[in-house]
N, C-alpha and C positions, 0 to 999 in steps of 0.2 A: 484358779480356784474361785468359785462364786457360789452364792446362795442358789439353791435349786428350786424350780417350780414343780418338780416331781413330788407328788403328794406323800410318798413314803420315805423320803430322805430329807436331810437338811441342806447338804451342799454336794457338789461334785468335785472330784479330783481326777484329773486326766494326765498321769505320767506318761501315757502314750496315746496316740490318736490314730484315726484311720482304720479301715477294716475292709473285708471282702464278704460278699454274701454267702451265708452258710446254709440257709434253708428258706422255705416259703415266707416265714415271718419277716425276712429281711427285705422283701420286695420294695417296700416304700419307706426305707430307712430314714428316720428323722435326722439322725446324726450326719448322714451323707448330705442331705439338703443343707443343714447348718454349716457343714465344713465348706461346701462350695460357696455359700454366702460369705463366710469369713475370708475365704480366698479372694473373692471379688472385692472385699473391703480392704485388702492389703495386709491382713494379719500374717506376720512372718511364720508363725507356727504352721499355718495352713497354705504355705506357698505351693505345695504339691496337692492341694485339695484333700481328697479322702484317702490318699495313699498312706499305708501304715508307716508310722514314724514314732520312735521313742523320743521323749523330751526330758532329758536328765535335769534341765534347769527347773523342772516342776517337782522334782523328787522331794524337796524339803518343805513344801508348802504346808502339810499338816503339822510340822514341827513348830510352826510359827503361831499356831492357834491353841490356846490353853483351854478355852471353853469346850466341854464335851460336845462332840458333833457327830452326827451320822453322815458319813461320806459314802456316796455312790461312786465306786471306783470305775473309771473308764466309761463314762456315759457316752463318750465319743469314739469308742472302740470296743474291742473284746480283749480282756486282760490275757486270755490264753490263745491269742491269735497265733497262727502257724509261724509268723515271722518274729514273734517275741522271743528274744534270747533268754534262756533260763538264768543267765548271770544277771540280767537286768531285773527279772522277776525277783531274784534274791534281794536286790537292793530295795525294791518296793516293799517286800515283806519285812525287811529290816526296819523301815520307817514305821510300818504298822505295829511291829513289836515294841518299838520305842515310844509309842504314843498310846498307852493303854486307856487313856481317858476317852478316846474316840472309838466309834464303831465303824467298821468298813464293810460295806455291802457290795459283794462281788457277784456279778451275774454273767453267765456265759452260755453260748451255744456250742462250745467246743469241749464237750464233756470228757473226751478221751485224753486230750492234752492236760486238762485240769487234773484228772485222776493220775496221770503219769507224773506230773510235777509234784502234786501234794501228797501222794502216797509215800514219798520218800522223805517227807519233812514234817516237822511238828507245826501244826496250824495254830497261830495265836488265837486266844479265846475271844478277842474282840473282832473276829472275822465272822460275818454272816455270808454263807456261801450258797449261791443259787444257780439254777438252770432255767432257761426259757423253754416252754412247751406250748407251741401255738396251735397244734392239732394232735389228733390221736397218733399220727405217724411218728411223733417224737417223744412219746411217753417213756421210751427206753432211757432217755437222758436222766430221768429220776433215779433209775437203777444205778447209774454211774455215780450220781451224787450221794446215794445212800452208802456207797462203799468208802466214803471219805469221812474221817473223824473230825468234822467241824462242830463247834459248839452249837451253832444254829444253822440249819439248812432250810432253804426255801425254794419255792417254785413260782416263777412268773408266767402266768397264762396270758401273755400280752405280746403282740395283738392276738386275741383269741379269734381264730378264723375257722374253727371247725368243732364239731362235737367230740368230746373226750372219751365218753364211755366210762367204764370202771377204772378207778384209780387206786393204786396201792400207795398210800401216803405214810406208811410206817417209817419212823425215824425222820420224818419231815415235820418242821415246826411252824411253817408259815406259808400261806398261799396268797398270791396277788393276782387279781383278774382285771383285765382292761380291754376295751375295744380299740380298734385302730382309728387314727385321725388323719385328716388331710383329704384333698379332693378325690384321690383315688382309693380311699379307704374301703376295705371289704366289710361286709355286714357282720354284726355280732347278734346272736339270737339269745333272748332271755332264757330260753330253756337250757342252753348250754351252761350258762352261769349258774342257774338253779341246780343243775346236776353236780357241778363242782362244789357249790355251797353246801348242799345236803351231805356230800361225802366228807367235807371238812368237819361238819357238825358231828357226823357219825364217828369219825376217827379222831376227834379232839384237836383239830388243827385250827390255828388262828387264821382269820379270813380278812383280807383287805380288798375292797372294791375300788380301784383307782379311777376309772372313768368309763362312760359309755362310748366316748369318742364321737365320730361323725354320725354314727347310726344310733338312734335312740331305742328305748325298750319297745317302741311301737314300730321299729324298723323303718322309720322316716329319717331321711338324711337332712341334717341341719348343723349349725355351728355347735362344736363340742361343748362350749360353755353353756349353751341352752339345754343340752342333754344332761349335763351335770354328772353327779356321782350317786344319786339316790337309787338304791336297789332294794326291793322288798320293803319300801317305806322308810328307809333310813340310810345314812352314810356308814358303811362298814369300814372302820379304820382300826381294826385289831392289829396288835403287834404280837410277836411270839411271847408266850407266857414266860419262857425261860429268860427273856431279855430283862425281866424285872430283877433277876438275880445278879445281873452284870453291874 
C-alpha cells in the first residue's frame, strides 16, 4: 500500500497482482513493466513477474488506515481476472464493507466477470465501479456496467487510442480521459477528447482529464510531464457529483 501518483486517486491497494492482456489498450501495460522491474529488484511478491497471484497478506492494509482515503484497487492487476477465486473476492469486499470511511475505485476490462460476480451480491456504497473503454470497439463494456447497482459508476477512456463516436452515458457518473505514455505510446487526438467532453457536458457527467501522455495536443511526441494536463485551457479535475453525498 502506497501513495499514488495517479491523479484521480489517493493510494493503491493490490490484494492481487499480475494480469493477462484483454484488449488493445493492454498492449503497453505500465503494470507489466513495473512488475518486471520489481521482480528484477528481488521483491518477493513479484518473484513470478506479472503472473496472476493473490496476496492474502495485503488484505488487511486498508484496516490500518483511519484517515478517509480513495483507494484504486488493483492498479497492478484486474480485480475480475479470470483466475481470481470468488471466495477471495468475497474477502476483499468484506474489507471494503468494514472500512466505510474509505472509497474504493475498481476498474476492469473484464465486464462479464464483474457482472456475474456483483449481480449476486450487495455492493457497498463506498465502491466506485468502472470499466475501461479505449476505442469504439469496447463501448459495449459501458452497457455491462450500467446493469450493476453500484452507487457510483465511471468509465476510463485511457489509453484513448481511437475515436469513440456517440456515447450513451445514462446512469454513468464520471468519465476519465487520458493518453498513453511511454516510448511506444499511440497517438491521442484532441478531437477525440472534445467529442467525449461535449457528450459529458450534454449528459451531465463529471469529466476528469488525466493526462495527454507522450503525445501532446499538437500531436508532437515529448515527455509526458511537458505535455501536462491542460485541456481547453484548464485542468479538468471534476469528481462525481454524487461523491459529495458520501
